[in-house]
VOGU-3710 file (C-alpha; in Angstrom, 3 decimals, decimal comma):
1> xxxxxxxxxx> -6,839/70,219/-11,575  -7,886/69,431/-8,083  -5,780/68,471/-5,162  -4,988/64,760/-5,197  -4,137/62,892/-2,018  -2,161/59,695/-2,278  -2,761/57,120/0,406  -0,173/54,503/1,072  -1,591/51,246/2,314  0,434/48,464/3,896
11> xxxxxxxxxx> -0,824/44,939/3,858  0,681/41,843/5,353  -0,013/38,404/4,103  0,675/35,481/6,392  1,368/32,103/4,855  1,101/29,064/7,081  2,595/25,768/6,040  -0,181/23,197/6,318  2,010/20,260/5,304  3,266/19,555/8,801
21> xxxxxxxxxx> 2,395/16,049/9,848  2,230/14,627/13,280  4,342/11,803/14,605  1,393/9,427/14,739  0,729/9,952/11,026  4,323/8,999/10,230  4,104/5,938/12,462  0,894/4,929/10,673  2,691/5,176/7,326  5,471/2,901/8,581
31> xxxxxxxxxx> 2,987/0,370/9,951  0,983/0,315/6,707  4,204/-0,115/4,719  5,266/-3,000/6,952  1,907/-4,717/6,541  2,080/-4,289/2,758  5,606/-5,724/2,659  4,584/-8,711/4,800  1,572/-9,294/2,538  3,879/-9,339/-0,478
41> xxxxxxxxxx> 6,200/-11,862/1,161  3,273/-14,155/2,038  1,938/-13,894/-1,527  5,314/-14,838/-3,010  5,622/-17,752/-0,581  2,160/-19,077/-1,480  2,911/-18,852/-5,214  6,182/-20,743/-4,663  4,286/-23,432/-2,731  1,719/-23,801/-5,521
51> xxxxxxxxxx> 4,444/-24,149/-8,156  6,200/-26,724/-6,011  2,972/-28,691/-5,598  2,303/-28,599/-9,347  5,827/-29,822/-10,044  5,523/-32,693/-7,569  2,040/-33,683/-8,789  3,050/-33,694/-12,445  1,107/-30,668/-13,660  -1,864/-28,477/-12,861
61> xxxxxxxxxx> -4,516/-31,038/-13,861  -2,947/-33,763/-11,749  -2,736/-31,318/-8,837  -6,444/-30,520/-9,056  -7,274/-34,217/-9,360  -5,136/-35,062/-6,340  -6,786/-32,230/-4,388  -10,269/-33,599/-5,020  -9,105/-37,136/-4,193  -7,759/-35,853/-0,880
71> xxxx> -11,034/-34,072/-0,133  -13,073/-37,181/-0,945  -10,762/-39,411/1,108  -9,807/-41,707/-1,731
//
């Protein structure tokens, strides 16, 4: 058998964490969350106002009729 030479090879692998986020990205997330929460509050308030109007008018059909009367000026 022939002479065999073993070669030892070292390799280094560098792993960089790409999940770091900047401060402005975190601030944007907070702002978007605040806008979404405010939108939800406004939606709930508008639904409560519509239910209150239907209750005071006597039902959904009377509410629509009263709405058109108000638009026509009757």
